[in-house]
C-alpha positions in Angstrom: -15.4 26.3 -8.4 -13.1 23.2 -8.1 -12.7 21.1 -11.1 -14.1 17.3 -11.1 -13.0 15.0 -13.2 -13.8 11.2 -13.3 -11.3 8.7 -14.9 -11.7 4.9 -15.5 -8.7 3.0 -13.5 -7.1 0.5 -15.7 -6.1 -2.5 -13.2 -4.3 -5.6 -14.0 -6.3 -7.8 -12.0 -8.2 -10.6 -13.1 -11.8 -12.3 -11.4 -10.2 -14.3 -8.4 -10.8 -14.3 -4.5 -11.3 -11.3 -2.6 -10.6 -10.0 1.2 -13.5 -10.0 3.3 -14.4 -7.1 4.6 -15.3 -6.9 8.7 -17.9 -4.1 8.2 -17.9 -2.6 5.1 -19.3 -3.7 1.3 -16.5 -4.8 -0.7 -16.1 -4.4 -4.5 -18.0 -6.9 -5.9 -19.7 -7.9 -9.2 -23.5 -8.5 -9.2 -22.9 -12.4 -9.8 -20.8 -12.3 -6.3 -21.5 -13.9 -3.3 -19.8 -12.3 0.1 -18.7 -15.0 2.5 -18.0 -14.6 6.2 -17.2 -18.3 7.3 -14.4 -20.6 6.0 -11.9 -18.3 6.1 -8.8 -19.6 4.7 -5.0 -19.1 5.4 -3.4 -16.9 2.8 -0.3 -18.9 2.3 1.1 -22.0 3.9 4.0 -19.8 4.3 2.7 -18.1 6.9 1.8 -19.2 10.4 -1.0 -16.8 10.6 -4.0 -15.8 8.7 -4.9 -13.4 6.5 -8.8 -12.5 6.8 -9.8 -13.4 3.3 -12.7 -15.2 2.1 -13.8 -16.5 -1.3 -15.6 -14.2 -3.4 -15.6 -12.7 -6.9 -14.0 -9.4 -7.1 -14.2 -6.8 -9.9 -11.8 -4.3 -9.7 -12.8 -2.1 -12.5 -13.5 1.3 -10.2 -12.9 4.8 -10.9 -11.3 7.5 -9.8 -12.7 11.1 -9.3 -10.5 14.0 -9.3 -11.5 17.0 -7.4 -9.8 20.3 -7.7 -6.3 20.8 -9.9 -3.1 18.8 -9.2 -0.9 20.8 -7.2 -3.3 22.6 -4.8 -3.8 22.4 -1.1 -7.5 21.2 -2.2 -6.7 18.4 -4.7 -8.1 15.1 -4.0 -8.2 11.9 -5.9 -11.3 9.9 -4.6 -12.6 6.2 -5.5 -16.1 5.4 -6.8 -18.0 2.7 -7.6 -20.1 2.7 -10.8 -23.0 4.2 -9.3 -20.9 7.0 -8.1 -20.6 6.3 -4.3 -17.5 7.2 -3.1 -15.6 4.5 -1.2 -12.3 4.0 0.5 -9.0 2.7 -1.0 -7.5 2.0 2.4 -10.7 0.0 3.8 -12.9 -1.1 0.7 -10.3 -2.5 -1.8 -9.6 -5.9 -0.9 -5.8 -6.7 -0.2 -5.4 -10.7 -0.8 -6.2 -12.0 -4.1 -5.0 -15.6 -3.5 -1.5 -17.2 -4.2 0.8 -15.1 -2.6 -0.8 -12.0 -4.6 -1.8 -8.5 -3.2 -3.9 -5.4 -4.4 -1.5 -2.4 -4.7 -2.6 1.1 -4.7 -0.5 3.8 -6.9 0.1 6.9 -4.7 3.0 8.2 -6.5 4.2 7.5 -10.0 8.0 6.2 -10.8 10.0 9.6 -12.0 7.5 11.8 -9.9 8.3 14.2 -6.6 5.1 14.9 -5.4 4.4 13.6 -2.3 1.0 11.7 -2.5 -0.4 10.1 0.3 -4.0 8.6 1.1 -5.6 11.0 3.7 -6.1 8.4 6.5 -7.7 11.2 8.5 -10.2 12.3 5.8 -13.9 10.5 5.0 -13.1 7.9 2.2 -9.5 8.7 2.5 -8.8 9.9 -1.0 -5.4 10.5 -2.0 -4.1 14.2 -1.5 -0.9 15.5 -1.8 1.0 15.8 1.9 1.5 19.3 3.4 3.7 20.6 5.9 3.0 24.0 7.5 0.5 24.6 5.0 2.4 24.3 2.0 2.6 21.3 -0.4 5.6 18.5 -0.1 7.6 17.3 -2.8 10.7 15.2 -2.4 13.9 16.9 -3.4 14.2 14.2 -6.4 12.1 12.0 -8.3 11.4 8.6 -7.0 12.6 6.0 -9.2 10.0 3.4 -8.5 6.0 3.1 -8.3 5.1 4.0 -5.0 2.0 3.5 -2.7 0.3 1.2 -0.4 -1.1 -2.1 0.5 -5.1 -1.5 1.4 -6.5 -3.0 4.7 -3.0 -2.9 6.4 -2.1 -0.8 9.3 1.3 -0.1 11.1 0.1 0.1 14.8 1.7 3.0 16.6 0.8 1.3 20.1 2.7 -2.2 18.9 6.4 -2.4 19.3 8.0 -4.8 17.1 10.9 -6.9 19.0 12.7 -7.8 15.6 13.1 -4.2 14.8 14.5 -2.7 18.1 11.1 -2.6 19.6 9.9 0.2 17.4 6.4 1.4 16.8 4.2 1.3 14.0 3.9 4.9 12.0 0.1 5.0 12.0 -0.3 4.2 8.4 -0.8 1.6 6.0 2.3 -0.6 4.7 4.3 1.2 1.9 5.1 -0.9 -1.5 7.6 -0.1 -3.7 7.1 -1.5 -7.1 10.1 -1.9 -9.1 8.6 -2.7 -12.7 9.5 -0.9 -15.8 6.2 1.2 -16.6 5.1 4.5 -14.7 2.0 4.0 -13.3 -0.9 6.5 -12.6 -2.1 8.1 -9.3 -5.1 5.7 -7.9 -4.2 2.8 -10.2 -4.8 -0.7 -8.7 -2.0 -3.4 -9.6 -1.8 -7.1 -8.8 1.7 -7.6 -7.6 3.7 -9.8 -5.7 6.0 -9.3 -2.8 9.8 -10.1 -3.3 11.5 -8.7 0.0 10.9 -6.3 3.0 13.0 -3.2 4.4 12.5 -2.0 7.9 12.8 1.9 7.7 12.9 3.6 11.3 11.8 7.0 10.4 12.5 9.2 13.6 11.8 6.4 15.8 8.8 4.7 13.8 8.7 1.6 11.9 7.6 2.3 8.2 7.8 -0.9 6.5 8.6 -0.8 2.5 7.4 -3.9 0.6 9.3 -4.2 -2.8 6.9 -5.9 -4.9 6.6 -6.3 -8.7 3.4 -6.0 -10.9 2.2 -9.0 -12.5 1.9 -7.6 -16.0 5.8 -6.3 -15.7 8.0 -8.2 -18.6 10.1 -9.7 -16.0 7.7 -10.6 -13.2 7.9 -14.1 -13.6 11.6 -14.4 -13.4 11.4 -13.0 -9.8 9.7 -14.5 -7.0 12.1 -13.8 -4.0 14.8 -11.5 -3.0 17.6 -13.5 -4.7 16.0 -13.2 -8.1 15.9 -9.4 -7.8 19.4 -9.1 -6.8 19.9 -11.4 -10.1 17.4 -9.6 -12.6 17.6 -6.2 -11.0 21.0 -5.7 -9.8 21.7 -3.1 -7.0 18.0 -2.6 -6.8 17.4 -3.4 -3.6 20.5 -1.1 -2.1 19.1 1.7 -4.4 15.7 1.5 -2.8 17.3 1.6 1.0 19.8 4.2 -0.1 16.8 6.5 -1.6 14.5 6.5 1.8 17.7 6.4 3.9 18.7 10.0 2.2 15.8 11.6 0.8 15.4 13.9 4.2 18.7 15.2 4.3 18.5 17.9 1.8 16.0 19.6 4.6 18.6 19.2 7.2 17.3 16.1 8.7 19.3 12.9 10.0 19.4 10.0 7.5 16.6 7.7 8.0 17.7 4.1 9.9 17.0 0.5 8.6 16.4 -2.6 11.0 17.1 -6.1 10.0 20.9 -5.5 10.1 20.4 -2.7 7.6 19.6 -5.5 5.0 16.3 -6.6 2.9 14.7 -9.7 4.0 12.8 -12.2 1.9 9.6 -13.2 0.6 8.8 -14.9 3.8 9.6 -12.2 5.8 7.6 -9.9 3.8 4.2 -12.2 3.7 4.5 -12.4 7.7 4.8 -8.3 8.1 1.8 -8.4 5.5 -0.2 -10.7 7.7 0.5 -9.3 10.7 -0.5 -5.6 9.7 -3.5 -6.6 7.9 -4.7 -8.5 11.5 -3.9 -4.8 12.9 -6.2 -3.2 10.5 -8.8 -5.8 11.5 -8.3 -5.0 14.9 -8.6 -1.3 13.9 -11.9 -1.3 11.8 -13.5 -3.7 14.2 -12.6 -0.7 16.9 -10.9 -3.1 19.3 -7.8 -1.1 19.4 -7.3 2.9 19.4 -7.7 4.6 15.8 -7.2 8.2 17.2 -8.1 10.5 14.4 -8.0 7.7 11.7 -11.0 7.8 9.2 -12.6 4.1 9.3 -15.3 5.1 6.6 
């Protein structure tokens, strides 16, 4: 029988505004009020709007592990206090106000198991990726916490004119969190975006948002791309080179990057988040094709 464990997920998120869900019940405390009117722009820096509303958000959720780590049947589910399963992709709010976003850890720093949200399974649990029936690992440890922005989606039928006309990779937007602490699988962190890298993986656009958790000791020092270069020298180049080269040991070509092979600034990162949040909204409204993606 597969082992099942329930683990409380610590979060650095405090009570604040939360993202409106178009069809699904969000994580709200009993005192919370869900509103679908008076939507407000996420940031004055971004011309388009994130789908947000004013509500009280309770970040205390649990993760429920089913199966054993590093096996094909291992899954990390997210559950409400009642025990009901929910989706980390669809049910965790994206926008927390003031340019701050929720980030869900899939791969802790200094680890190599390639964990990811199973976008085609009900409740989109975190699992270890496979290829030809075998568990996948990076050829070496990743040096940062890695995961996703909930309620975002890179539309595979939408070409990005700014990045060589590349189409989205059909996944949520990835985050590279550069803080000093190693986080845990399924942990929800409140982060601020600092930069964006436009990776092109086998012709598909795969955004990497560089961010930092608000509880990191250096968080107050970094607010944009220049601050990263000052307080984390060489980090942006190291991130780009790591993702460029990690497939080479398996005999595949290096990945490419758009935007002149350079990282874009915070404003551009916010624009990417806004646009991919809008794509996700269309997905869950079923106004665009989702193929085998789970919307539960």
